[in-house]
C-alpha positions as CSV (number, residue, x, y, z in Angstrom):
1,M,139.4,134.1,84.5
2,K,136.2,135.6,85.8
3,L,132.7,134.4,85.0
4,D,130.0,136.7,83.7
5,Y,128.1,137.9,86.8
6,R,124.9,137.7,84.8
7,L,125.4,133.9,84.8
8,I,126.6,133.2,88.3
9,Y,125.5,136.1,90.4
10,P,121.9,134.8,91.1
11,E,123.2,131.5,92.3
12,K,125.8,133.1,94.6
13,I,123.6,135.7,96.2
14,H,120.6,133.4,96.5
15,S,122.8,130.7,98.1
16,A,124.3,133.1,100.6
17,I,120.9,134.6,101.6
18,S,119.3,131.1,101.7
19,A,122.0,129.8,104.0
20,L,121.7,132.8,106.3
21,V,117.9,132.5,106.3
22,L,118.0,128.8,107.1
23,C,120.5,129.4,109.9
24,V,118.4,132.0,111.5
25,V,115.2,129.9,111.2
26,L,116.8,126.8,112.6
27,I,118.1,128.8,115.6
28,G,114.5,130.2,116.0
29,L,113.1,126.7,115.9
30,F,115.4,125.6,118.7
31,V,114.9,128.7,120.8
32,F,111.1,128.9,120.6
33,S,109.0,126.0,121.8
34,Q,105.5,127.4,120.9
35,P,104.0,125.4,118.0
36,L,102.5,128.6,116.4
37,V,105.8,130.4,116.4
38,M,107.5,127.4,114.9
39,L,104.8,127.1,112.3
40,V,105.3,130.7,111.2
41,L,109.0,130.3,110.9
42,F,108.5,127.1,108.9
43,G,105.9,128.6,106.6
44,F,108.0,131.6,105.9
45,T,111.0,129.5,105.0
46,V,109.0,127.2,102.8
47,V,107.5,130.1,100.9
48,Y,111.0,131.5,100.4
49,F,112.3,128.2,99.1
50,L,109.4,127.9,96.7
51,Y,110.2,131.4,95.4
52,L,113.7,130.3,94.7
53,G,112.6,127.4,92.6
54,L,111.7,124.5,94.9
55,S,108.9,122.6,93.2
56,V,105.7,121.8,95.2
57,L,105.9,118.2,94.2
58,R,109.4,117.8,95.4
59,F,108.5,119.5,98.7
60,I,105.6,117.2,99.2
61,K,107.9,114.2,98.7
62,I,110.5,115.5,101.1
63,S,107.7,116.2,103.7
64,L,106.4,112.6,103.3
65,Y,109.9,111.3,104.0
66,T,110.5,113.5,107.0
67,A,107.0,112.9,108.3
68,S,107.5,109.1,108.2
69,F,110.8,109.5,110.0
70,T,109.1,111.7,112.7
71,A,106.3,109.2,113.0
72,L,108.7,106.4,113.5
73,Y,110.5,108.3,116.2
74,L,107.2,109.1,117.9
75,F,106.2,105.5,117.8
76,M,109.5,104.5,119.4
77,V,109.0,107.1,122.2
78,L,105.5,105.9,122.9
79,L,106.6,102.3,122.8
80,F,109.5,102.9,125.2
81,P,108.5,105.9,127.4
82,N,111.0,107.7,129.6
83,V,109.7,108.0,133.1
84,H,112.2,110.7,133.9
85,R,111.1,113.0,131.1
86,A,107.6,114.3,130.3
87,F,106.2,113.8,126.8
88,D,106.4,117.0,124.7
89,I,104.7,117.1,121.3
90,S,106.7,120.3,120.4
91,V,109.8,118.1,120.2
92,F,108.3,116.1,117.3
93,I,107.0,119.2,115.6
94,R,110.5,120.7,115.8
95,L,112.0,117.5,114.5
96,F,109.7,117.5,111.5
97,F,110.2,121.2,110.7
98,V,114.0,121.0,111.1
99,S,114.4,117.9,109.0
100,T,112.1,119.1,106.3
101,L,113.8,122.5,106.0
102,S,117.3,120.9,106.0
103,V,116.5,118.5,103.2
104,S,114.6,121.1,101.2
105,S,117.5,123.6,101.4
106,L,119.6,121.2,99.4
107,E,117.4,122.0,96.4
108,V,117.9,125.7,96.5
109,I,121.3,126.3,98.1
110,Y,124.4,125.8,96.0
111,G,126.8,124.4,98.6
112,E,129.8,124.3,96.3
113,V,129.5,128.0,95.6
114,I,129.4,128.9,99.3
115,L,132.3,126.6,100.1
116,L,134.4,128.1,97.3
117,Y,133.6,131.6,98.5
118,L,134.6,130.7,102.1
119,A,137.8,129.1,100.9
120,Q,138.9,131.8,98.5
121,H,138.3,134.6,100.9
122,K,140.1,132.9,103.8
123,K,136.9,132.5,105.9
124,C,137.5,128.8,106.4
125,P,140.7,126.8,106.1
126,V,141.3,125.1,102.7
127,M,142.1,121.8,104.5
128,L,138.4,121.7,105.7
129,I,136.8,123.1,102.6
130,Y,138.3,120.7,100.0
131,P,137.1,117.5,101.6
132,L,133.6,119.0,101.9
133,L,133.7,119.9,98.3
134,F,134.8,116.5,97.3
135,S,131.9,115.0,99.4
136,L,129.3,117.2,97.9
137,S,130.4,116.6,94.3
138,S,130.4,112.8,94.9
139,I,126.7,112.7,96.0
140,G,125.4,113.3,92.5
141,L,127.9,110.9,90.9
142,F,127.0,108.1,93.4
143,K,123.3,108.5,92.4
144,Q,124.1,108.3,88.7
145,K,126.3,105.3,89.2
146,F,123.7,103.4,91.3
147,E,121.0,104.0,88.6
148,L,123.5,102.9,85.9
149,Y,124.1,99.6,87.8
150,R,120.4,99.1,88.3
151,L,119.6,99.7,84.6
152,N,122.5,97.4,83.6
153,H,120.9,94.5,85.5
154,Q,117.5,95.3,84.1
155,L,118.9,95.1,80.5
156,R,120.7,91.9,81.3
157,Q,117.5,90.5,82.9
158,T,119.5,89.3,85.9
159,K,117.7,86.6,87.8
160,G,117.4,86.4,91.6
161,W,117.7,89.2,94.1
162,V,119.5,92.0,92.2
163,L,120.0,94.4,95.1
164,P,123.0,92.6,96.7
165,K,124.8,92.5,93.4
166,I,124.2,96.2,92.8
167,L,125.4,97.1,96.3
168,F,128.6,95.0,95.8
169,Q,129.4,96.8,92.5
170,F,128.5,100.1,94.1
171,L,130.8,99.4,97.1
172,V,133.7,98.6,94.8
173,F,133.1,101.8,92.9
174,T,132.9,104.0,96.0
175,L,136.1,102.5,97.4
176,K,138.0,103.2,94.1
177,F,136.5,106.7,93.9
178,S,137.3,107.5,97.5
179,E,140.9,106.4,97.0
180,S,141.3,108.5,93.9
181,G,139.8,111.5,95.6
182,A,142.1,111.1,98.5
183,L,145.1,110.9,96.2
184,S,144.0,114.0,94.4
185,L,143.7,115.9,97.6
186,I,147.1,114.8,98.7
187,A,148.6,115.7,95.3
188,R,147.1,119.1,95.5
189,G,148.9,119.8,98.7
190,L,146.0,121.2,100.7
191,S,147.9,124.4,101.4
192,E,146.4,127.9,101.8
193,N,148.1,129.3,98.7
194,K,145.7,128.2,95.9
195,F,145.0,129.4,92.4
196,Y,141.4,129.6,91.5
197,Y,140.1,129.3,88.0
198,Y,136.9,131.4,88.7
199,D,136.2,134.3,90.9
200,F,133.6,133.4,93.6
201,S,133.5,136.7,95.4
202,I,130.0,138.2,96.2
203,K,129.5,141.8,95.2
204,M,126.3,143.6,96.0
205,R,126.0,145.5,92.7
């Protein structure tokens, strides 16, 4: 069965181009150490991600998280200086840009589509792709389950510190989910000869 390309084509081509753009920009950020060049690469990628649908509010939240992480790293470096290595501010600029772009790319790149394309067209071994697909698909489920546990304790008006109880329930769920996922991968065989329900090829037409 093949999907209507009018439905899935934009996601596929945008994900492929976005992954390529992100890879080139990350290489450029590590190759060039001039802050101005890194700023141009960062600004270009951000504008492209905003064009693909990344909301400004979401980008600001991601930037605040990555900025706090970079500031914490800067504080640790200043607190414990290395006498054998000179202080370089470009390292922290690069850290902020790389972490911000990496997290922002998760909002515009459909990782499952790219992985399925690589697996179906023999670009990467299926034994590597399937566990990655399982991991990506489980992230959203884990978020939903954690919010469900938190809402459950709110409705029950649980007294005391609720977080340890939520974490214990969440840990039990993740162990069961990981075991079932491992069993499904083993049952599927993880061989190279697979039958795919959808066609994930990319056609430039």
